[in-house]
N, CA, C, O and the ligand as a Tripos MOL2 file, in Angstrom:
@<TRIPOS>MOLECULE
protein
  261   259    66     0     0
PROTEIN
NO_CHARGES

@<TRIPOS>ATOM
      1 N           4.7720    1.0770    8.9230 N.3       1 MET1
      2 CA          3.5200    0.7380    8.2370 C.3       1 MET1
      3 C           3.5450    1.3020    6.8230 C.2       1 MET1
      4 O           2.8720    2.2900    6.5300 O.2       1 MET1
      5 N           4.3130    0.6810    5.9620 N.am      2 PRO2
      6 CA          4.4240    1.2210    4.6060 C.3       2 PRO2
      7 C           3.1760    0.9260    3.7810 C.2       2 PRO2
      8 O           2.4270   -0.0130    4.0500 O.2       2 PRO2
      9 N           2.9870    1.7560    2.7770 N.am      3 ILE3
     10 CA          1.9220    1.5190    1.8120 C.3       3 ILE3
     11 C           2.5930    1.0720    0.5210 C.2       3 ILE3
     12 O           3.4310    1.7820   -0.0350 O.2       3 ILE3
     13 N           2.2190   -0.1010    0.0560 N.am      4 LEU4
     14 CA          2.8260   -0.6550   -1.1450 C.3       4 LEU4
     15 C           1.8950   -0.4570   -2.3250 C.2       4 LEU4
     16 O           0.6720   -0.4260   -2.1830 O.2       4 LEU4
     17 N           2.5080   -0.3230   -3.4960 N.am      5 THR5
     18 CA          1.6930   -0.2780   -4.7060 C.3       5 THR5
     19 C           1.5780   -1.6870   -5.2580 C.2       5 THR5
     20 O           2.5830   -2.3520   -5.5110 O.2       5 THR5
     21 N           0.3660   -2.1270   -5.4370 N.am      6 VAL6
     22 CA          0.0890   -3.4730   -5.9080 C.3       6 VAL6
     23 C          -0.6280   -3.3520   -7.2460 C.2       6 VAL6
     24 O          -1.5080   -2.5100   -7.4240 O.2       6 VAL6
     25 N          -0.2310   -4.2130   -8.1870 N.am      7 LYS7
     26 CA         -0.8640   -4.1530   -9.5050 C.3       7 LYS7
     27 C          -1.4280   -5.5150   -9.8710 C.2       7 LYS7
     28 O          -0.8000   -6.5520   -9.6560 O.2       7 LYS7
     29 N          -2.6190   -5.4820  -10.4270 N.am      8 CYS8
     30 CA         -3.2740   -6.7010  -10.8680 C.3       8 CYS8
     31 C          -2.9410   -6.9420  -12.3370 C.2       8 CYS8
     32 O          -3.2180   -6.0850  -13.1770 O.2       8 CYS8
     33 N          -2.3490   -8.0960  -12.6630 N.am      9 PRO9
     34 CA         -2.0010   -8.3670  -14.0620 C.3       9 PRO9
     35 C          -3.2210   -8.6740  -14.9160 C.2       9 PRO9
     36 O          -3.1550   -8.6130  -16.1430 O.2       9 PRO9
     37 N          -4.3150   -8.9980  -14.2810 N.am     10 GLN10
     38 CA         -5.4940   -9.3940  -15.0570 C.3      10 GLN10
     39 C          -6.2310   -8.1950  -15.6200 C.2      10 GLN10
     40 O          -6.6230   -8.1930  -16.7870 O.2      10 GLN10
     41 N          -6.4220   -7.1770  -14.7970 N.am     11 CYS11
     42 CA         -7.1940   -6.0260  -15.2630 C.3      11 CYS11
     43 C          -6.3540   -4.7520  -15.2720 C.2      11 CYS11
     44 O          -6.8210   -3.7010  -15.7110 O.2      11 CYS11
     45 N          -5.1140   -4.8440  -14.7880 N.am     12 GLY12
     46 CA         -4.2430   -3.6760  -14.8160 C.3      12 GLY12
     47 C          -4.5270   -2.6720  -13.7070 C.2      12 GLY12
     48 O          -3.9390   -1.5910  -13.6740 O.2      12 GLY12
     49 N          -5.4140   -3.0270  -12.8160 N.am     13 HIS13
     50 CA         -5.7610   -2.1090  -11.7320 C.3      13 HIS13
     51 C          -4.5990   -1.9920  -10.7590 C.2      13 HIS13
     52 O          -4.0220   -2.9910  -10.3280 O.2      13 HIS13
     53 N          -4.2700   -0.7570  -10.4240 N.am     14 GLU14
     54 CA         -3.2450   -0.5160   -9.4110 C.3      14 GLU14
     55 C          -3.9340   -0.0260   -8.1510 C.2      14 GLU14
     56 O          -4.8270    0.8210   -8.1900 O.2      14 GLU14
     57 N          -3.5020   -0.5740   -7.0530 N.am     15 PHE15
     58 CA         -4.0710   -0.1220   -5.7900 C.3      15 PHE15
     59 C          -3.0020   -0.1610   -4.7290 C.2      15 PHE15
     60 O          -1.9020   -0.6690   -4.9490 O.2      15 PHE15
     61 N          -3.3350    0.3790   -3.5810 N.am     16 GLN16
     62 CA         -2.3500    0.4640   -2.5140 C.3      16 GLN16
     63 C          -2.6740   -0.5400   -1.4370 C.2      16 GLN16
     64 O          -3.8070   -0.6550   -0.9700 O.2      16 GLN16
     65 N          -1.6390   -1.2640   -1.0600 N.am     17 GLY17
     66 CA         -1.7910   -2.2490   -0.0040 C.3      17 GLY17
     67 C          -1.0820   -1.7730    1.2430 C.2      17 GLY17
     68 O           0.0720   -1.3460    1.2070 O.2      17 GLY17
     69 N          -1.7890   -1.8550    2.3250 N.am     18 LEU18
     70 CA         -1.2390   -1.3970    3.5920 C.3      18 LEU18
     71 C          -0.7310   -2.5960    4.3850 C.2      18 LEU18
     72 O          -1.4480   -3.5760    4.5880 O.2      18 LEU18
     73 N           0.5120   -2.4950    4.8250 N.am     19 VAL19
     74 CA          1.0590   -3.5500    5.6710 C.3      19 VAL19
     75 C           1.0770   -3.0370    7.0970 C.2      19 VAL19
     76 O           1.7370   -2.0450    7.4080 O.2      19 VAL19
     77 N           0.3590   -3.7120    7.9440 N.am     20 LEU20
     78 CA          0.2830   -3.2570    9.3300 C.3      20 LEU20
     79 C           1.6090   -3.4750   10.0340 C.2      20 LEU20
     80 O           2.3160   -4.4470    9.7680 O.2      20 LEU20
     81 N           1.9310   -2.5760   10.9190 N.am     21 ALA21
     82 CA          3.1800   -2.6660   11.6630 C.3      21 ALA21
     83 C           3.2480   -3.9930   12.4060 C.2      21 ALA21
     84 O           2.2850   -4.4240   13.0400 O.2      21 ALA21
     85 N           4.4040   -4.6230   12.3110 N.am     22 GLY22
     86 CA          4.6050   -5.8580   13.0540 C.3      22 GLY22
     87 C           4.0520   -7.0940   12.3690 C.2      22 GLY22
     88 O           4.1050   -8.1890   12.9290 O.2      22 GLY22
     89 N           3.5170   -6.9290   11.1490 N.am     23 THR23
     90 CA          3.0100   -8.0900   10.4380 C.3      23 THR23
     91 C           3.8090   -8.2860    9.1520 C.2      23 THR23
     92 O           4.4220   -7.3570    8.6270 O.2      23 THR23
     93 N           3.7810   -9.5100    8.6690 N.am     24 GLN24
     94 CA          4.4300   -9.8130    7.4030 C.3      24 GLN24
     95 C           3.5840   -9.2750    6.2500 C.2      24 GLN24
     96 O           2.3710   -9.0990    6.3670 O.2      24 GLN24
     97 N           4.2590   -9.0230    5.1430 N.am     25 GLN25
     98 CA          3.4940   -8.6830    3.9470 C.3      25 GLN25
     99 C           2.7000   -9.9080    3.5210 C.2      25 GLN25
    100 O           3.2180  -11.0240    3.5550 O.2      25 GLN25
    101 N           1.4660   -9.7160    3.1270 N.am     26 PRO26
    102 CA          0.6970  -10.8580    2.6360 C.3      26 PRO26
    103 C           1.3460  -11.4450    1.3930 C.2      26 PRO26
    104 O           1.9120  -10.7170    0.5780 O.2      26 PRO26
    105 N           1.2630  -12.7600    1.2500 N.am     27 LYS27
    106 CA          1.8250  -13.3970    0.0570 C.3      27 LYS27
    107 C           0.8670  -13.2670   -1.1230 C.2      27 LYS27
    108 O           1.2750  -13.2740   -2.2850 O.2      27 LYS27
    109 N          -0.3870  -13.1520   -0.8000 N.am     28 ILE28
    110 CA         -1.3980  -13.0480   -1.8490 C.3      28 ILE28
    111 C          -2.1330  -11.7270   -1.6910 C.2      28 ILE28
    112 O          -2.6210  -11.3810   -0.6150 O.2      28 ILE28
    113 N          -2.1950  -10.9960   -2.8110 N.am     29 TRP29
    114 CA         -2.9500   -9.7470   -2.8070 C.3      29 TRP29
    115 C          -4.1750   -9.9470   -3.6890 C.2      29 TRP29
    116 O          -4.0680  -10.4500   -4.8080 O.2      29 TRP29
    117 N          -5.2990   -9.5620   -3.1970 N.am     30 VAL30
    118 CA         -6.5330   -9.6960   -3.9700 C.3      30 VAL30
    119 C          -6.8590   -8.3480   -4.5980 C.2      30 VAL30
    120 O          -6.9280   -7.3240   -3.9170 O.2      30 VAL30
    121 N          -7.0550   -8.3730   -5.9040 N.am     31 CYS31
    122 CA         -7.4050   -7.1540   -6.6150 C.3      31 CYS31
    123 C          -8.7490   -6.6470   -6.1320 C.2      31 CYS31
    124 O          -9.7280   -7.3900   -6.0650 O.2      31 CYS31
    125 N          -8.7770   -5.3590   -5.7960 N.am     32 SER32
    126 CA        -10.0260   -4.7970   -5.2810 C.3      32 SER32
    127 C         -11.0190   -4.5120   -6.4030 C.2      32 SER32
    128 O         -12.1700   -4.1590   -6.1460 O.2      32 SER32
    129 N         -10.5690   -4.6670   -7.6480 N.am     33 LYS33
    130 CA        -11.4620   -4.3620   -8.7650 C.3      33 LYS33
    131 C         -12.0880   -5.6400   -9.3280 C.2      33 LYS33
    132 O         -13.3090   -5.7540   -9.4330 O.2      33 LYS33
    133 N         -11.2210   -6.6050   -9.6910 N.am     34 CYS34
    134 CA        -11.7630   -7.7970  -10.3530 C.3      34 CYS34
    135 C         -11.7360   -9.0220   -9.4450 C.2      34 CYS34
    136 O         -12.2700  -10.0700   -9.8070 O.2      34 CYS34
    137 N         -11.1290   -8.9040   -8.2830 N.am     35 GLY35
    138 CA        -11.1460  -10.0130   -7.3510 C.3      35 GLY35
    139 C         -10.0660  -11.0560   -7.5910 C.2      35 GLY35
    140 O         -10.0010  -12.0540   -6.8740 O.2      35 GLY35
    141 N          -9.2170  -10.8380   -8.5920 N.am     36 SER36
    142 CA         -8.1320  -11.7790   -8.8440 C.3      36 SER36
    143 C          -7.1710  -11.8050   -7.6630 C.2      36 SER36
    144 O          -6.9270  -10.7820   -7.0240 O.2      36 SER36
    145 N          -6.6340  -12.9770   -7.3820 N.am     37 ASN37
    146 CA         -5.6540  -13.0500   -6.2970 C.3      37 ASN37
    147 C          -4.2320  -13.0860   -6.8460 C.2      37 ASN37
    148 O          -3.3050  -13.5230   -6.1640 O.2      37 ASN37
    149 N          -4.0690  -12.6260   -8.0810 N.am     38 LYS38
    150 CA         -2.7520  -12.6500   -8.7190 C.3      38 LYS38
    151 C          -2.0550  -11.2910   -8.6780 C.2      38 LYS38
    152 O          -0.9890  -11.1170   -9.2680 O.2      38 LYS38
    153 N          -2.6450  -10.3560   -7.9980 N.am     39 ALA39
    154 CA         -2.0270   -9.0410   -7.9150 C.3      39 ALA39
    155 C          -0.6660   -9.1450   -7.2250 C.2      39 ALA39
    156 O          -0.4700   -9.9420   -6.3080 O.2      39 ALA39
    157 N           0.2570   -8.3200   -7.6920 N.am     40 GLU40
    158 CA          1.6160   -8.3840   -7.1600 C.3      40 GLU40
    159 C           2.1110   -6.9980   -6.7780 C.2      40 GLU40
    160 O           1.6960   -5.9810   -7.3340 O.2      40 GLU40
    161 N           3.0050   -7.0020   -5.8170 N.am     41 ILE41
    162 CA          3.6500   -5.7580   -5.4220 C.3      41 ILE41
    163 C           4.5440   -5.2880   -6.5510 C.2      41 ILE41
    164 O           5.2730   -6.0810   -7.1460 O.2      41 ILE41
    165 N           4.4900   -4.0180   -6.8430 N.am     42 MET42
    166 CA          5.3720   -3.4530   -7.8530 C.3      42 MET42
    167 C           6.6640   -3.0100   -7.1750 C.2      42 MET42
    168 O           6.6850   -2.0010   -6.4700 O.2      42 MET42
    169 N           7.7370   -3.7620   -7.3860 N.am     43 PRO43
    170 CA          8.9530   -3.4720   -6.6210 C.3      43 PRO43
    171 C           9.5980   -2.1540   -7.0080 C.2      43 PRO43
    172 O          10.3560   -1.5820   -6.2230 O.2      43 PRO43
    173 N           9.3100   -1.6650   -8.2030 N.am     44 GLU44
    174 CA          9.9460   -0.3990   -8.6010 C.3      44 GLU44
    175 C           9.3240    0.7980   -7.9070 C.2      44 GLU44
    176 O           9.8890    1.8920   -7.8940 O.2      44 GLU44
    177 N           8.1440    0.5710   -7.3260 N.am     45 LYS45
    178 CA          7.5280    1.6590   -6.5710 C.3      45 LYS45
    179 C           7.8990    1.4850   -5.1070 C.2      45 LYS45
    180 O           7.5550    0.4890   -4.4700 O.2      45 LYS45
    181 N           8.5930    2.4570   -4.6040 N.am     46 LYS46
    182 CA          9.0420    2.3770   -3.2180 C.3      46 LYS46
    183 C           7.8460    2.5010   -2.2780 C.2      46 LYS46
    184 O           6.9090    3.2580   -2.5300 O.2      46 LYS46
    185 N           7.9060    1.7500   -1.2090 N.am     47 PRO47
    186 CA          6.8170    1.9090   -0.2340 C.3      47 PRO47
    187 C           6.7410    3.3510    0.2510 C.2      47 PRO47
    188 O           7.7610    3.9820    0.5280 O.2      47 PRO47
    189 N           5.5390    3.8530    0.3470 N.am     48 ILE48
    190 CA          5.3250    5.2090    0.8480 C.3      48 ILE48
    191 C           5.0830    5.1100    2.3430 C.2      48 ILE48
    192 O           4.2620    4.3050    2.7810 O.2      48 ILE48
    193 N           5.7740    5.9040    3.1240 N.am     49 PRO49
    194 CA          5.4560    5.8620    4.5570 C.3      49 PRO49
    195 C           4.0100    6.2730    4.7840 C.2      49 PRO49
    196 O           3.4850    7.1520    4.1000 O.2      49 PRO49
    197 N           3.3950    5.6460    5.7250 N.am     50 HIS50
    198 CA          2.0300    6.0410    6.0650 C.3      50 HIS50
    199 C           2.0400    7.5000    6.5060 C.2      50 HIS50
    200 O           2.9160    7.9050    7.2700 O.2      50 HIS50
    201 N           1.0800    8.2940    6.0360 N.am     51 PRO51
    202 CA          1.0930    9.7280    6.3830 C.3      51 PRO51
    203 C           1.1890    9.9890    7.8690 C.2      51 PRO51
    204 O           1.8190   10.9560    8.2950 O.2      51 PRO51
    205 N           0.5700    9.1330    8.6570 N.am     52 TRP52
    206 CA          0.6160    9.3640   10.0990 C.3      52 TRP52
    207 C           1.9970    9.0900   10.6700 C.2      52 TRP52
    208 O           2.2900    9.4790   11.8000 O.2      52 TRP52
    209 N           2.8430    8.4260    9.9020 N.am     53 GLU53
    210 CA          4.1800    8.1400   10.4090 C.3      53 GLU53
    211 C           5.2350    8.9520    9.6830 C.2      53 GLU53
    212 O           6.4290    8.7980    9.9370 O.2      53 GLU53
    213 N           4.7970    9.8150    8.7820 N.am     54 ALA54
    214 CA          5.7520   10.5210    7.9320 C.3      54 ALA54
    215 C           6.3900   11.7000    8.6400 C.2      54 ALA54
    216 O           7.2920   12.3320    8.0920 O.2      54 ALA54
    217 N           5.9520   11.9990    9.8130 N.am     55 GLY55
    218 CA          6.5500   13.0870   10.5440 C.3      55 GLY55
    219 C           5.6520   14.3100   10.5580 C.2      55 GLY55
    220 O           4.5950   14.3260    9.9280 O.2      55 GLY55
    221 N           6.0710   15.3040   11.2610 N.am     56 HIS56
    222 CA          5.2360   16.4800   11.4530 C.3      56 HIS56
    223 C           5.5450   17.5380   10.3920 C.2      56 HIS56
    224 O           6.5600   17.4830    9.6970 O.2      56 HIS56
    225 N           4.6560   18.4710   10.3020 N.am     57 GLY57
    226 CA          4.9220   19.6380    9.4600 C.3      57 GLY57
    227 C           4.3970   19.5050    8.0450 C.2      57 GLY57
    228 O           4.4680   20.4640    7.2760 O.2      57 GLY57
    229 N           3.8750   18.3490    7.6790 N.am     58 ASN58
    230 CA          3.3340   18.2180    6.3300 C.3      58 ASN58
    231 C           1.8120   18.3270    6.3230 C.2      58 ASN58
    232 O           1.1820   18.1870    5.2750 O.2      58 ASN58
    233 N           1.2340   18.5720    7.4660 N.am     59 GLY59
    234 CA         -0.2100   18.7730    7.5340 C.3      59 GLY59
    235 C          -1.0010   17.4960    7.4570 C.2      59 GLY59
    236 O          -2.2300   17.5250    7.3870 O.2      59 GLY59
    237 N          -0.3090   16.3680    7.4680 N.am     60 LEU60
    238 CA         -1.0220   15.1130    7.3110 C.3      60 LEU60
    239 C          -1.2350   14.3840    8.6290 C.2      60 LEU60
    240 O          -2.1280   13.5460    8.7510 O.2      60 LEU60
    241 N          -0.4190   14.7070    9.5980 N.am     61 CYS61
    242 CA         -0.5750   13.9590   10.8360 C.3      61 CYS61
    243 C          -1.6340   14.6460   11.7050 C.2      61 CYS61
    244 O          -1.8180   15.8610   11.6320 O.2      61 CYS61
    245 N          -2.3190   13.8610   12.5170 N.am     62 PRO62
    246 CA         -3.4740   14.4040   13.2560 C.3      62 PRO62
    247 C          -3.1290   15.6030   14.1300 C.2      62 PRO62
    248 O          -3.9590   16.4940   14.3110 O.2      62 PRO62
    249 N          -1.9320   15.6370   14.6680 N.am     63 CYS63
    250 CA         -1.6160   16.7210   15.6070 C.3      63 CYS63
    251 C          -1.2690   18.0160   14.8960 C.2      63 CYS63
    252 O          -1.1940   19.0630   15.5380 O.2      63 CYS63
    253 N          -1.0560   17.9740   13.5810 N.am     64 CYS64
    254 CA         -0.6940   19.1750   12.8460 C.3      64 CYS64
    255 C          -1.8490   19.7360   12.0350 C.2      64 CYS64
    256 O          -1.6960   20.7430   11.3440 O.2      64 CYS64
    257 N          -2.9850   19.1010   12.1170 N.am     65 LEU65
    258 CA         -4.1100   19.5650   11.3100 C.3      65 LEU65
    259 C          -4.6080   20.9160   11.8310 C.2      65 LEU65
    260 O          -5.5560   21.4780   11.2820 O.2      65 LEU65
    261 ZN         -7.8650   -6.9530  -11.1950 Zn       66 ZN66
@<TRIPOS>BOND
     1     1     2 1
     2     2     3 1
     3     3     4 2
     4     3     5 am
     5     5     6 1
     6     6     7 1
     7     7     8 2
     8     7     9 am
     9     9    10 1
    10    10    11 1
    11    11    12 2
    12    11    13 am
    13    13    14 1
    14    14    15 1
    15    15    16 2
    16    15    17 am
    17    17    18 1
    18    18    19 1
    19    19    20 2
    20    19    21 am
    21    21    22 1
    22    22    23 1
    23    23    24 2
    24    23    25 am
    25    25    26 1
    26    26    27 1
    27    27    28 2
    28    27    29 am
    29    29    30 1
    30    30    31 1
    31    31    32 2
    32    31    33 am
    33    33    34 1
    34    34    35 1
    35    35    36 2
    36    35    37 am
    37    37    38 1
    38    38    39 1
    39    39    40 2
    40    39    41 am
    41    41    42 1
    42    42    43 1
    43    43    44 2
    44    43    45 am
    45    45    46 1
    46    46    47 1
    47    47    48 2
    48    47    49 am
    49    49    50 1
    50    50    51 1
    51    51    52 2
    52    51    53 am
    53    53    54 1
    54    54    55 1
    55    55    56 2
    56    55    57 am
    57    57    58 1
    58    58    59 1
    59    59    60 2
    60    59    61 am
    61    61    62 1
    62    62    63 1
    63    63    64 2
    64    63    65 am
    65    65    66 1
    66    66    67 1
    67    67    68 2
    68    67    69 am
    69    69    70 1
    70    70    71 1
    71    71    72 2
    72    71    73 am
    73    73    74 1
    74    74    75 1
    75    75    76 2
    76    75    77 am
    77    77    78 1
    78    78    79 1
    79    79    80 2
    80    79    81 am
    81    81    82 1
    82    82    83 1
    83    83    84 2
    84    83    85 am
    85    85    86 1
    86    86    87 1
    87    87    88 2
    88    87    89 am
    89    89    90 1
    90    90    91 1
    91    91    92 2
    92    91    93 am
    93    93    94 1
    94    94    95 1
    95    95    96 2
    96    95    97 am
    97    97    98 1
    98    98    99 1
    99    99   100 2
   100    99   101 am
   101   101   102 1
   102   102   103 1
   103   103   104 2
   104   103   105 am
   105   105   106 1
   106   106   107 1
   107   107   108 2
   108   107   109 am
   109   109   110 1
   110   110   111 1
   111   111   112 2
   112   111   113 am
   113   113   114 1
   114   114   115 1
   115   115   116 2
   116   115   117 am
   117   117   118 1
   118   118   119 1
   119   119   120 2
   120   119   121 am
   121   121   122 1
   122   122   123 1
   123   123   124 2
   124   123   125 am
   125   125   126 1
   126   126   127 1
   127   127   128 2
   128   127   129 am
   129   129   130 1
   130   130   131 1
   131   131   132 2
   132   131   133 am
   133   133   134 1
   134   134   135 1
   135   135   136 2
   136   135   137 am
   137   137   138 1
   138   138   139 1
   139   139   140 2
   140   139   141 am
   141   141   142 1
   142   142   143 1
   143   143   144 2
   144   143   145 am
   145   145   146 1
   146   146   147 1
   147   147   148 2
   148   147   149 am
   149   149   150 1
   150   150   151 1
   151   151   152 2
   152   151   153 am
   153   153   154 1
   154   154   155 1
   155   155   156 2
   156   155   157 am
   157   157   158 1
   158   158   159 1
   159   159   160 2
   160   159   161 am
   161   161   162 1
   162   162   163 1
   163   163   164 2
   164   163   165 am
   165   165   166 1
   166   166   167 1
   167   167   168 2
   168   167   169 am
   169   169   170 1
   170   170   171 1
   171   171   172 2
   172   171   173 am
   173   173   174 1
   174   174   175 1
   175   175   176 2
   176   175   177 am
   177   177   178 1
   178   178   179 1
   179   179   180 2
   180   179   181 am
   181   181   182 1
   182   182   183 1
   183   183   184 2
   184   183   185 am
   185   185   186 1
   186   186   187 1
   187   187   188 2
   188   187   189 am
   189   189   190 1
   190   190   191 1
   191   191   192 2
   192   191   193 am
   193   193   194 1
   194   194   195 1
   195   195   196 2
   196   195   197 am
   197   197   198 1
   198   198   199 1
   199   199   200 2
   200   199   201 am
   201   201   202 1
   202   202   203 1
   203   203   204 2
   204   203   205 am
   205   205   206 1
   206   206   207 1
   207   207   208 2
   208   207   209 am
   209   209   210 1
   210   210   211 1
   211   211   212 2
   212   211   213 am
   213   213   214 1
   214   214   215 1
   215   215   216 2
   216   215   217 am
   217   217   218 1
   218   218   219 1
   219   219   220 2
   220   219   221 am
   221   221   222 1
   222   222   223 1
   223   223   224 2
   224   223   225 am
   225   225   226 1
   226   226   227 1
   227   227   228 2
   228   227   229 am
   229   229   230 1
   230   230   231 1
   231   231   232 2
   232   231   233 am
   233   233   234 1
   234   234   235 1
   235   235   236 2
   236   235   237 am
   237   237   238 1
   238   238   239 1
   239   239   240 2
   240   239   241 am
   241   241   242 1
   242   242   243 1
   243   243   244 2
   244   243   245 am
   245   245   246 1
   246   246   247 1
   247   247   248 2
   248   247   249 am
   249   249   250 1
   250   250   251 1
   251   251   252 2
   252   251   253 am
   253   253   254 1
   254   254   255 1
   255   255   256 2
   256   255   257 am
   257   257   258 1
   258   258   259 1
   259   259   260 2
@<TRIPOS>SUBSTRUCTURE
     1 MET1         2 RESIDUE 1 A MET
     2 PRO2         6 RESIDUE 1 A PRO
     3 ILE3        10 RESIDUE 1 A ILE
     4 LEU4        14 RESIDUE 1 A LEU
     5 THR5        18 RESIDUE 1 A THR
     6 VAL6        22 RESIDUE 1 A VAL
     7 LYS7        26 RESIDUE 1 A LYS
     8 CYS8        30 RESIDUE 1 A CYS
     9 PRO9        34 RESIDUE 1 A PRO
    10 GLN10       38 RESIDUE 1 A GLN
    11 CYS11       42 RESIDUE 1 A CYS
    12 GLY12       46 RESIDUE 1 A GLY
    13 HIS13       50 RESIDUE 1 A HIS
    14 GLU14       54 RESIDUE 1 A GLU
    15 PHE15       58 RESIDUE 1 A PHE
    16 GLN16       62 RESIDUE 1 A GLN
    17 GLY17       66 RESIDUE 1 A GLY
    18 LEU18       70 RESIDUE 1 A LEU
    19 VAL19       74 RESIDUE 1 A VAL
    20 LEU20       78 RESIDUE 1 A LEU
    21 ALA21       82 RESIDUE 1 A ALA
    22 GLY22       86 RESIDUE 1 A GLY
    23 THR23       90 RESIDUE 1 A THR
    24 GLN24       94 RESIDUE 1 A GLN
    25 GLN25       98 RESIDUE 1 A GLN
    26 PRO26      102 RESIDUE 1 A PRO
    27 LYS27      106 RESIDUE 1 A LYS
    28 ILE28      110 RESIDUE 1 A ILE
    29 TRP29      114 RESIDUE 1 A TRP
    30 VAL30      118 RESIDUE 1 A VAL
    31 CYS31      122 RESIDUE 1 A CYS
    32 SER32      126 RESIDUE 1 A SER
    33 LYS33      130 RESIDUE 1 A LYS
    34 CYS34      134 RESIDUE 1 A CYS
    35 GLY35      138 RESIDUE 1 A GLY
    36 SER36      142 RESIDUE 1 A SER
    37 ASN37      146 RESIDUE 1 A ASN
    38 LYS38      150 RESIDUE 1 A LYS
    39 ALA39      154 RESIDUE 1 A ALA
    40 GLU40      158 RESIDUE 1 A GLU
    41 ILE41      162 RESIDUE 1 A ILE
    42 MET42      166 RESIDUE 1 A MET
    43 PRO43      170 RESIDUE 1 A PRO
    44 GLU44      174 RESIDUE 1 A GLU
    45 LYS45      178 RESIDUE 1 A LYS
    46 LYS46      182 RESIDUE 1 A LYS
    47 PRO47      186 RESIDUE 1 A PRO
    48 ILE48      190 RESIDUE 1 A ILE
    49 PRO49      194 RESIDUE 1 A PRO
    50 HIS50      198 RESIDUE 1 A HIS
    51 PRO51      202 RESIDUE 1 A PRO
    52 TRP52      206 RESIDUE 1 A TRP
    53 GLU53      210 RESIDUE 1 A GLU
    54 ALA54      214 RESIDUE 1 A ALA
    55 GLY55      218 RESIDUE 1 A GLY
    56 HIS56      222 RESIDUE 1 A HIS
    57 GLY57      226 RESIDUE 1 A GLY
    58 ASN58      230 RESIDUE 1 A ASN
    59 GLY59      234 RESIDUE 1 A GLY
    60 LEU60      238 RESIDUE 1 A LEU
    61 CYS61      242 RESIDUE 1 A CYS
    62 PRO62      246 RESIDUE 1 A PRO
    63 CYS63      250 RESIDUE 1 A CYS
    64 CYS64      254 RESIDUE 1 A CYS
    65 LEU65      258 RESIDUE 1 A LEU
    66 ZN66       261 GROUP 0 **** ****
């Protein structure tokens, strides 16, 4: 369940898009700021593992809190 960085070319807003496990990445991302559907994944930003899947010991997973 990676978190992707998505950027809107219209307003420059960057936001994070979550891809649910077992699903395809959406082809269209809607900007959460201006509503444009032209937002694109920024390929130079590596997907961040979801904190709950990043493993133990970093204080982020529920069992280590
Ligand atoms: Zn936008």
